[in-house]
C-alpha positions as CSV (number, residue, x, y, z in Angstrom):
1,M,102.9,76.6,89.2
2,R,104.3,79.1,91.8
3,G,105.1,77.9,95.2
4,R,103.0,77.9,98.4
5,A,104.1,79.2,101.8
6,A,102.9,78.3,105.3
7,L,103.5,80.0,108.6
8,T,104.5,77.4,111.2
9,D,105.3,77.1,114.9
10,R,108.4,74.9,114.2
11,R,110.2,73.4,111.3
12,G,110.1,69.8,110.0
13,P,107.5,67.1,109.7
14,S,106.0,67.9,113.2
15,A,105.3,71.5,112.3
16,F,101.8,72.9,113.0
17,L,100.3,76.2,111.6
18,S,101.2,79.1,113.9
19,P,98.1,80.8,115.4
20,F,100.0,84.1,114.9
21,F,100.7,85.9,111.6
22,E,103.8,88.1,111.9
23,M,104.9,86.3,115.1
24,A,105.2,82.9,113.4
25,P,108.7,81.6,114.0
26,W,109.0,79.8,110.7
27,V,108.0,80.2,107.1
28,A,107.8,77.0,105.1
29,I,108.3,77.6,101.4
30,L,106.8,74.6,99.7
31,D,107.7,73.7,96.1
32,A,105.1,73.1,93.4
33,T,105.4,69.3,93.4
34,P,102.7,67.0,94.8
35,H,105.2,65.8,97.5
36,A,105.2,69.3,99.1
37,R,108.9,69.3,100.0
38,G,110.1,72.6,101.1
39,I,112.6,74.9,102.7
40,W,112.2,76.5,106.1
41,L,113.1,80.2,106.7
42,R,113.3,81.8,110.1
43,N,111.0,84.8,110.4
44,H,113.5,87.1,112.0
45,A,111.7,90.4,111.3
46,R,108.5,89.4,113.2
47,D,106.8,92.3,111.3
48,R,103.7,92.0,109.2
49,H,104.9,94.4,106.5
50,A,108.3,92.5,106.1
51,L,106.5,89.2,106.0
52,C,104.1,90.4,103.3
53,D,107.1,91.8,101.3
54,M,108.9,88.5,101.5
55,L,105.8,86.5,100.3
56,I,105.3,88.8,97.4
57,T,109.0,88.9,96.5
58,Y,109.1,85.1,96.5
59,R,106.0,85.2,94.2
60,M,104.0,82.8,96.3
61,S,100.7,81.7,94.9
62,L,99.2,80.9,98.3
63,L,99.8,81.5,102.0
64,L,98.5,78.9,104.5
65,C,98.3,80.3,108.0
66,G,96.4,79.9,111.3
67,W,95.4,83.6,111.5
68,I,95.9,86.8,109.5
69,D,95.0,90.4,110.1
70,A,92.7,92.1,107.6
71,A,95.3,94.6,106.4
72,S,97.8,91.9,105.6
73,A,95.2,89.7,103.9
74,R,94.1,92.6,101.8
75,R,97.7,93.4,100.8
76,L,98.5,89.8,99.8
77,L,95.2,89.3,97.9
78,T,95.7,92.5,95.9
79,S,99.2,91.3,95.1
80,G,97.9,88.0,93.7
81,V,98.7,85.8,96.8
82,S,95.7,83.6,97.8
83,V,95.2,83.1,101.6
84,A,94.0,80.0,103.3
85,V,93.4,79.9,107.0
86,G,93.6,76.4,108.5
87,P,93.5,74.7,111.9
88,C,96.4,75.0,114.2
89,D,95.8,71.6,115.9
90,R,96.9,69.4,113.0
91,P,100.3,68.9,111.4
92,L,101.0,71.0,108.4
93,F,101.6,68.0,106.1
94,D,98.2,66.6,107.1
95,I,96.5,69.8,106.1
96,L,98.3,70.3,102.7
97,P,96.3,67.7,100.8
98,H,93.1,69.7,101.6
99,V,94.5,73.0,100.3
100,P,93.2,73.4,96.7
101,R,95.9,74.3,94.1
102,R,95.2,77.2,91.9
103,P,96.6,78.0,88.5
104,A,99.8,80.1,88.2
105,T,98.2,83.5,87.4
106,D,98.3,87.0,88.9
107,R,94.7,87.7,87.8
108,F,92.9,86.5,90.8
109,A,93.5,85.6,94.5
110,T,91.1,83.9,96.9
111,F,90.5,83.9,100.6
112,Q,89.2,80.7,102.2
113,V,88.9,79.1,105.6
114,L,89.7,75.4,105.5
115,R,87.3,72.9,107.1
116,V,89.6,70.1,107.7
């Protein structure tokens, strides 16, 4: 299974989803294990095109974010990256168990709003 990514307001266990897409300070790259350990990358570019490029290059299967613009969502979906929009008022690691996993395939991508 390919990895998942989340856009967060800070790094570490106290991270919340960022309510901004390209302006999110951190990108959590989560591995494909059930424990959801990950690495944290600084979003230096603060540019939606660069952020989409990074997610596609890293071959993420899913992006979890607090908000995303339509053009970026369309680009990710057509590149095989599913998008899930979640609440920004709960810690990331409380939300992750509610994010459905999808098979490792480039044939489809989904857009969903999480009701957590």
